[in-house]
C-alpha positions as CSV (number, residue, x, y, z in Angstrom):
1,M,154.0,76.8,168.5
2,S,157.0,75.8,166.8
3,G,156.5,72.2,168.0
4,P,154.2,70.7,165.5
5,S,155.7,72.6,162.5
6,I,159.2,71.0,163.2
7,G,157.5,67.6,163.2
8,I,155.7,68.3,159.8
9,Y,158.9,69.1,158.3
10,Y,160.4,65.9,159.1
11,Y,157.4,63.9,157.8
12,L,157.3,65.8,154.9
13,R,160.9,65.4,153.9
14,I,160.4,61.7,154.0
15,V,157.4,62.0,151.4
16,F,159.3,64.0,149.2
17,A,162.2,61.7,149.1
18,M,159.7,58.9,148.4
19,T,158.2,60.6,145.6
20,K,161.1,62.4,144.0
21,R,162.2,61.3,140.4
22,P,165.8,59.9,139.8
23,D,167.8,62.6,137.8
24,G,167.7,60.8,134.4
25,E,164.0,60.0,134.5
26,D,161.7,62.1,132.1
27,A,159.3,64.4,134.0
28,D,156.4,63.7,131.6
29,E,156.4,60.2,131.8
30,V,153.6,58.4,133.6
31,R,154.1,55.8,135.8
32,R,151.5,53.1,135.7
33,L,150.8,50.3,138.5
34,P,150.1,46.9,137.2
35,W,146.4,45.7,137.6
36,E,147.3,43.8,140.7
37,G,148.8,47.0,142.2
38,T,145.7,49.0,141.5
39,V,143.3,46.3,142.7
40,T,145.3,46.2,146.0
41,V,145.4,49.8,146.5
42,V,141.7,50.1,145.7
43,V,140.9,47.2,148.2
44,L,142.8,48.4,151.2
45,G,141.7,52.0,150.4
46,L,138.1,50.9,150.8
47,L,139.0,48.6,153.9
48,V,140.6,51.5,155.6
49,V,137.4,53.7,155.1
50,A,135.0,50.9,155.7
51,L,136.8,50.4,159.2
52,G,137.2,54.0,159.9
53,V,133.4,54.2,159.9
54,Y,132.3,51.1,161.2
55,P,135.0,49.3,163.5
56,E,132.8,47.1,165.7
57,P,132.7,43.8,163.7
58,L,136.9,43.9,163.6
59,I,136.9,45.1,167.6
60,E,134.6,42.2,168.2
61,F,136.4,39.8,166.0
62,V,139.7,40.5,167.9
63,R,138.0,40.3,171.2
64,G,136.8,37.0,170.5
65,L,140.5,35.8,169.8
66,G,141.2,36.3,173.2
67,G,139.0,33.5,174.6
68,P,136.5,33.5,177.3
């Protein structure tokens, strides 16, 4: 079963590269999002959870866009 673990390795390399701090940056410094970013993250998180639990309204809406 070496197949899945190899795939996870490549995905985790991307995550680590995105979260790595630049060399000159202090590790104790906390990065803060502006309030707009925080609101966006919270709203999108709630949408992901809501549509994951109850996706029928979105499915019906998309079906209605197709016409009769």
